[in-house]
mmCIF file of the C-alpha atoms, coordinates in Angstrom:
data_MODEL
# 
_entry.id   MODEL 
# 
loop_
_atom_site.group_PDB 
_atom_site.id 
_atom_site.type_symbol 
_atom_site.label_atom_id 
_atom_site.label_alt_id 
_atom_site.label_comp_id 
_atom_site.label_asym_id 
_atom_site.label_entity_id 
_atom_site.label_seq_id 
_atom_site.pdbx_PDB_ins_code 
_atom_site.Cartn_x 
_atom_site.Cartn_y 
_atom_site.Cartn_z 
_atom_site.occupancy 
_atom_site.B_iso_or_equiv 
_atom_site.pdbx_formal_charge 
_atom_site.auth_seq_id 
_atom_site.auth_comp_id 
_atom_site.auth_asym_id 
_atom_site.auth_atom_id 
_atom_site.pdbx_PDB_model_num 
ATOM 1   C CA . MET A 1 1   ? 16.366 -16.621 -33.633 1.00 0.00 ? 1   MET A CA 1 
ATOM 2   C CA . SER A 1 2   ? 19.470 -15.044 -32.143 1.00 0.00 ? 2   SER A CA 1 
ATOM 3   C CA . VAL A 1 3   ? 19.579 -13.463 -28.708 1.00 0.00 ? 3   VAL A CA 1 
ATOM 4   C CA . ASN A 1 4   ? 22.110 -10.798 -27.773 1.00 0.00 ? 4   ASN A CA 1 
ATOM 5   C CA . THR A 1 5   ? 23.504 -12.189 -24.521 1.00 0.00 ? 5   THR A CA 1 
ATOM 6   C CA . ASP A 1 6   ? 25.941 -9.273  -24.023 1.00 0.00 ? 6   ASP A CA 1 
ATOM 7   C CA . ARG A 1 7   ? 23.136 -7.145  -22.579 1.00 0.00 ? 7   ARG A CA 1 
ATOM 8   C CA . TYR A 1 8   ? 22.338 -9.740  -19.914 1.00 0.00 ? 8   TYR A CA 1 
ATOM 9   C CA . GLU A 1 9   ? 25.992 -10.475 -19.120 1.00 0.00 ? 9   GLU A CA 1 
ATOM 10  C CA . THR A 1 10  ? 26.740 -6.756  -18.770 1.00 0.00 ? 10  THR A CA 1 
ATOM 11  C CA . ALA A 1 11  ? 23.787 -6.282  -16.408 1.00 0.00 ? 11  ALA A CA 1 
ATOM 12  C CA . ALA A 1 12  ? 24.906 -9.265  -14.319 1.00 0.00 ? 12  ALA A CA 1 
ATOM 13  C CA . ALA A 1 13  ? 28.511 -7.992  -14.218 1.00 0.00 ? 13  ALA A CA 1 
ATOM 14  C CA . ARG A 1 14  ? 27.299 -4.600  -12.927 1.00 0.00 ? 14  ARG A CA 1 
ATOM 15  C CA . TYR A 1 15  ? 25.089 -6.389  -10.403 1.00 0.00 ? 15  TYR A CA 1 
ATOM 16  C CA . PHE A 1 16  ? 28.025 -8.388  -9.002  1.00 0.00 ? 16  PHE A CA 1 
ATOM 17  C CA . GLU A 1 17  ? 30.207 -5.262  -8.975  1.00 0.00 ? 17  GLU A CA 1 
ATOM 18  C CA . ALA A 1 18  ? 27.592 -3.582  -6.768  1.00 0.00 ? 18  ALA A CA 1 
ATOM 19  C CA . TRP A 1 19  ? 27.254 -6.600  -4.471  1.00 0.00 ? 19  TRP A CA 1 
ATOM 20  C CA . ASN A 1 20  ? 31.044 -6.758  -4.045  1.00 0.00 ? 20  ASN A CA 1 
ATOM 21  C CA . ALA A 1 21  ? 31.515 -3.037  -3.380  1.00 0.00 ? 21  ALA A CA 1 
ATOM 22  C CA . ILE A 1 22  ? 32.350 -2.389  0.257   1.00 0.00 ? 22  ILE A CA 1 
ATOM 23  C CA . GLU A 1 23  ? 33.558 1.223   0.420   1.00 0.00 ? 23  GLU A CA 1 
ATOM 24  C CA . PRO A 1 24  ? 30.472 3.500   0.636   1.00 0.00 ? 24  PRO A CA 1 
ATOM 25  C CA . GLU A 1 25  ? 31.335 5.733   -2.339  1.00 0.00 ? 25  GLU A CA 1 
ATOM 26  C CA . ALA A 1 26  ? 32.190 2.757   -4.564  1.00 0.00 ? 26  ALA A CA 1 
ATOM 27  C CA . LEU A 1 27  ? 28.942 1.066   -3.502  1.00 0.00 ? 27  LEU A CA 1 
ATOM 28  C CA . LYS A 1 28  ? 26.923 4.190   -4.291  1.00 0.00 ? 28  LYS A CA 1 
ATOM 29  C CA . LYS A 1 29  ? 28.461 4.448   -7.783  1.00 0.00 ? 29  LYS A CA 1 
ATOM 30  C CA . ALA A 1 30  ? 28.081 0.720   -8.501  1.00 0.00 ? 30  ALA A CA 1 
ATOM 31  C CA . VAL A 1 31  ? 24.415 0.678   -7.448  1.00 0.00 ? 31  VAL A CA 1 
ATOM 32  C CA . ALA A 1 32  ? 23.712 3.754   -9.599  1.00 0.00 ? 32  ALA A CA 1 
ATOM 33  C CA . ALA A 1 33  ? 25.396 2.074   -12.574 1.00 0.00 ? 33  ALA A CA 1 
ATOM 34  C CA . ALA A 1 34  ? 23.482 -1.199  -12.132 1.00 0.00 ? 34  ALA A CA 1 
ATOM 35  C CA . TRP A 1 35  ? 19.958 -0.076  -11.094 1.00 0.00 ? 35  TRP A CA 1 
ATOM 36  C CA . THR A 1 36  ? 17.433 2.439   -12.392 1.00 0.00 ? 36  THR A CA 1 
ATOM 37  C CA . THR A 1 37  ? 16.710 5.270   -9.948  1.00 0.00 ? 37  THR A CA 1 
ATOM 38  C CA . ASP A 1 38  ? 13.539 3.565   -8.710  1.00 0.00 ? 38  ASP A CA 1 
ATOM 39  C CA . GLY A 1 39  ? 14.866 0.032   -9.176  1.00 0.00 ? 39  GLY A CA 1 
ATOM 40  C CA . GLY A 1 40  ? 13.974 -2.589  -6.639  1.00 0.00 ? 40  GLY A CA 1 
ATOM 41  C CA . TYR A 1 41  ? 15.381 -5.630  -4.904  1.00 0.00 ? 41  TYR A CA 1 
ATOM 42  C CA . THR A 1 42  ? 13.163 -8.329  -3.399  1.00 0.00 ? 42  THR A CA 1 
ATOM 43  C CA . ASP A 1 43  ? 14.216 -11.601 -1.788  1.00 0.00 ? 43  ASP A CA 1 
ATOM 44  C CA . PRO A 1 44  ? 12.883 -13.580 1.209   1.00 0.00 ? 44  PRO A CA 1 
ATOM 45  C CA . LEU A 1 45  ? 14.678 -11.203 3.619   1.00 0.00 ? 45  LEU A CA 1 
ATOM 46  C CA . ALA A 1 46  ? 14.306 -7.804  1.916   1.00 0.00 ? 46  ALA A CA 1 
ATOM 47  C CA . ASP A 1 47  ? 11.970 -5.716  -0.229  1.00 0.00 ? 47  ASP A CA 1 
ATOM 48  C CA . VAL A 1 48  ? 13.446 -2.319  -1.090  1.00 0.00 ? 48  VAL A CA 1 
ATOM 49  C CA . ARG A 1 49  ? 13.239 0.362   -3.790  1.00 0.00 ? 49  ARG A CA 1 
ATOM 50  C CA . GLY A 1 50  ? 15.720 2.997   -4.879  1.00 0.00 ? 50  GLY A CA 1 
ATOM 51  C CA . HIS A 1 51  ? 19.485 3.241   -4.728  1.00 0.00 ? 51  HIS A CA 1 
ATOM 52  C CA . GLU A 1 52  ? 19.662 3.885   -0.965  1.00 0.00 ? 52  GLU A CA 1 
ATOM 53  C CA . GLY A 1 53  ? 17.497 0.863   -0.184  1.00 0.00 ? 53  GLY A CA 1 
ATOM 54  C CA . VAL A 1 54  ? 19.521 -1.427  -2.440  1.00 0.00 ? 54  VAL A CA 1 
ATOM 55  C CA . ALA A 1 55  ? 22.802 -0.139  -0.984  1.00 0.00 ? 55  ALA A CA 1 
ATOM 56  C CA . ALA A 1 56  ? 21.485 -0.747  2.554   1.00 0.00 ? 56  ALA A CA 1 
ATOM 57  C CA . VAL A 1 57  ? 20.691 -4.403  1.736   1.00 0.00 ? 57  VAL A CA 1 
ATOM 58  C CA . ILE A 1 58  ? 24.169 -4.892  0.251   1.00 0.00 ? 58  ILE A CA 1 
ATOM 59  C CA . THR A 1 59  ? 25.822 -3.240  3.273   1.00 0.00 ? 59  THR A CA 1 
ATOM 60  C CA . ALA A 1 60  ? 23.843 -5.481  5.653   1.00 0.00 ? 60  ALA A CA 1 
ATOM 61  C CA . ALA A 1 61  ? 24.987 -8.601  3.763   1.00 0.00 ? 61  ALA A CA 1 
ATOM 62  C CA . HIS A 1 62  ? 28.633 -7.530  4.100   1.00 0.00 ? 62  HIS A CA 1 
ATOM 63  C CA . GLU A 1 63  ? 28.144 -6.839  7.813   1.00 0.00 ? 63  GLU A CA 1 
ATOM 64  C CA . GLN A 1 64  ? 26.698 -10.332 8.296   1.00 0.00 ? 64  GLN A CA 1 
ATOM 65  C CA . PHE A 1 65  ? 29.374 -12.009 6.123   1.00 0.00 ? 65  PHE A CA 1 
ATOM 66  C CA . PRO A 1 66  ? 32.552 -9.876  6.367   1.00 0.00 ? 66  PRO A CA 1 
ATOM 67  C CA . GLY A 1 67  ? 35.269 -10.779 3.880   1.00 0.00 ? 67  GLY A CA 1 
ATOM 68  C CA . PHE A 1 68  ? 32.896 -12.757 1.648   1.00 0.00 ? 68  PHE A CA 1 
ATOM 69  C CA . VAL A 1 69  ? 32.539 -12.179 -2.104  1.00 0.00 ? 69  VAL A CA 1 
ATOM 70  C CA . PHE A 1 70  ? 29.519 -12.697 -4.341  1.00 0.00 ? 70  PHE A CA 1 
ATOM 71  C CA . ARG A 1 71  ? 30.324 -14.632 -7.493  1.00 0.00 ? 71  ARG A CA 1 
ATOM 72  C CA . PRO A 1 72  ? 28.223 -15.953 -10.351 1.00 0.00 ? 72  PRO A CA 1 
ATOM 73  C CA . LEU A 1 73  ? 27.332 -19.627 -10.606 1.00 0.00 ? 73  LEU A CA 1 
ATOM 74  C CA . GLY A 1 74  ? 26.960 -20.860 -14.161 1.00 0.00 ? 74  GLY A CA 1 
ATOM 75  C CA . THR A 1 75  ? 25.963 -18.681 -17.074 1.00 0.00 ? 75  THR A CA 1 
ATOM 76  C CA . VAL A 1 76  ? 23.619 -15.742 -17.465 1.00 0.00 ? 76  VAL A CA 1 
ATOM 77  C CA . ASP A 1 77  ? 20.480 -16.567 -19.429 1.00 0.00 ? 77  ASP A CA 1 
ATOM 78  C CA . GLY A 1 78  ? 17.991 -14.067 -20.773 1.00 0.00 ? 78  GLY A CA 1 
ATOM 79  C CA . HIS A 1 79  ? 15.268 -13.079 -23.171 1.00 0.00 ? 79  HIS A CA 1 
ATOM 80  C CA . HIS A 1 80  ? 13.441 -9.822  -23.850 1.00 0.00 ? 80  HIS A CA 1 
ATOM 81  C CA . ASP A 1 81  ? 14.053 -7.580  -20.815 1.00 0.00 ? 81  ASP A CA 1 
ATOM 82  C CA . THR A 1 82  ? 14.607 -10.444 -18.370 1.00 0.00 ? 82  THR A CA 1 
ATOM 83  C CA . ALA A 1 83  ? 17.768 -12.254 -17.261 1.00 0.00 ? 83  ALA A CA 1 
ATOM 84  C CA . ARG A 1 84  ? 18.464 -14.974 -14.708 1.00 0.00 ? 84  ARG A CA 1 
ATOM 85  C CA . PHE A 1 85  ? 21.602 -16.254 -13.025 1.00 0.00 ? 85  PHE A CA 1 
ATOM 86  C CA . GLY A 1 86  ? 22.801 -18.176 -10.011 1.00 0.00 ? 86  GLY A CA 1 
ATOM 87  C CA . TRP A 1 87  ? 25.275 -16.884 -7.448  1.00 0.00 ? 87  TRP A CA 1 
ATOM 88  C CA . GLU A 1 88  ? 27.074 -17.851 -4.264  1.00 0.00 ? 88  GLU A CA 1 
ATOM 89  C CA . LEU A 1 89  ? 28.654 -16.003 -1.380  1.00 0.00 ? 89  LEU A CA 1 
ATOM 90  C CA . VAL A 1 90  ? 32.209 -17.274 -0.950  1.00 0.00 ? 90  VAL A CA 1 
ATOM 91  C CA . GLY A 1 91  ? 34.523 -16.855 2.026   1.00 0.00 ? 91  GLY A CA 1 
ATOM 92  C CA . GLU A 1 92  ? 38.308 -16.580 2.021   1.00 0.00 ? 92  GLU A CA 1 
ATOM 93  C CA . ASP A 1 93  ? 38.489 -20.271 2.959   1.00 0.00 ? 93  ASP A CA 1 
ATOM 94  C CA . GLY A 1 94  ? 36.489 -21.237 -0.138  1.00 0.00 ? 94  GLY A CA 1 
ATOM 95  C CA . SER A 1 95  ? 33.311 -22.045 1.786   1.00 0.00 ? 95  SER A CA 1 
ATOM 96  C CA . ALA A 1 96  ? 30.054 -20.861 0.212   1.00 0.00 ? 96  ALA A CA 1 
ATOM 97  C CA . PRO A 1 97  ? 27.406 -20.829 2.968   1.00 0.00 ? 97  PRO A CA 1 
ATOM 98  C CA . VAL A 1 98  ? 24.876 -18.860 0.923   1.00 0.00 ? 98  VAL A CA 1 
ATOM 99  C CA . ALA A 1 99  ? 23.735 -19.462 -2.653  1.00 0.00 ? 99  ALA A CA 1 
ATOM 100 C CA . GLY A 1 100 ? 20.789 -18.276 -4.661  1.00 0.00 ? 100 GLY A CA 1 
ATOM 101 C CA . PHE A 1 101 ? 19.218 -17.532 -7.970  1.00 0.00 ? 101 PHE A CA 1 
ATOM 102 C CA . ASP A 1 102 ? 18.084 -14.124 -9.231  1.00 0.00 ? 102 ASP A CA 1 
ATOM 103 C CA . VAL A 1 103 ? 15.715 -13.013 -11.969 1.00 0.00 ? 103 VAL A CA 1 
ATOM 104 C CA . VAL A 1 104 ? 16.185 -9.401  -13.095 1.00 0.00 ? 104 VAL A CA 1 
ATOM 105 C CA . THR A 1 105 ? 14.166 -7.154  -15.379 1.00 0.00 ? 105 THR A CA 1 
ATOM 106 C CA . LEU A 1 106 ? 16.042 -4.495  -17.333 1.00 0.00 ? 106 LEU A CA 1 
ATOM 107 C CA . ASP A 1 107 ? 15.228 -1.124  -18.847 1.00 0.00 ? 107 ASP A CA 1 
ATOM 108 C CA . GLU A 1 108 ? 16.133 -0.134  -22.401 1.00 0.00 ? 108 GLU A CA 1 
ATOM 109 C CA . GLU A 1 109 ? 19.681 0.815   -21.319 1.00 0.00 ? 109 GLU A CA 1 
ATOM 110 C CA . GLY A 1 110 ? 20.246 -2.506  -19.587 1.00 0.00 ? 110 GLY A CA 1 
ATOM 111 C CA . ARG A 1 111 ? 19.910 -1.153  -16.046 1.00 0.00 ? 111 ARG A CA 1 
ATOM 112 C CA . ILE A 1 112 ? 18.008 -3.191  -13.478 1.00 0.00 ? 112 ILE A CA 1 
ATOM 113 C CA . ARG A 1 113 ? 14.383 -2.276  -12.816 1.00 0.00 ? 113 ARG A CA 1 
ATOM 114 C CA . GLN A 1 114 ? 13.728 -5.154  -10.429 1.00 0.00 ? 114 GLN A CA 1 
ATOM 115 C CA . VAL A 1 115 ? 15.526 -8.114  -8.871  1.00 0.00 ? 115 VAL A CA 1 
ATOM 116 C CA . LEU A 1 116 ? 13.573 -11.110 -7.629  1.00 0.00 ? 116 LEU A CA 1 
ATOM 117 C CA . GLY A 1 117 ? 15.989 -13.151 -5.540  1.00 0.00 ? 117 GLY A CA 1 
ATOM 118 C CA . PHE A 1 118 ? 15.652 -16.704 -4.294  1.00 0.00 ? 118 PHE A CA 1 
ATOM 119 C CA . LEU A 1 119 ? 17.842 -18.196 -1.574  1.00 0.00 ? 119 LEU A CA 1 
ATOM 120 C CA . ASP A 1 120 ? 18.770 -21.818 -2.279  1.00 0.00 ? 120 ASP A CA 1 
ATOM 121 C CA . ARG A 1 121 ? 21.261 -22.279 0.551   1.00 0.00 ? 121 ARG A CA 1 
ATOM 122 C CA . VAL A 1 122 ? 21.293 -20.315 3.820   1.00 0.00 ? 122 VAL A CA 1 
ATOM 123 C CA . PRO A 1 123 ? 23.246 -21.159 7.005   1.00 0.00 ? 123 PRO A CA 1 
ATOM 124 C CA . GLN A 1 124 ? 21.287 -22.330 10.048  1.00 0.00 ? 124 GLN A CA 1 
ATOM 125 C CA . GLY A 1 125 ? 20.341 -19.406 12.264  1.00 0.00 ? 125 GLY A CA 1 
ATOM 126 C CA . ALA A 1 126 ? 20.885 -16.749 9.563   1.00 0.00 ? 126 ALA A CA 1 
# 
């Protein structure tokens, strides 16, 4: 059985592009490219639906960790309409105070319907 991993890697690449967008217009476009109109994002700190909700969560993360970049950890794995991947939030000094693991479900076009995020490493007091 062969699995087309391009679909999952493309979805993850769009996801990271959205999470790394800082300028409001770029963020809006990146979220629209990555998520379905009613797509959701759920992790221990957030539970939102729709492009505006997702963009607000991303903006809040950048306000809490200015200058940090989200980057993938390891490879993207997937089957059917589901993909999973690890990530970390990295500062200019190379520190990565936050890391997690996300499971995403995709629509037929490879856009995200839902993200279920898990936080593996969070700084004290965050």
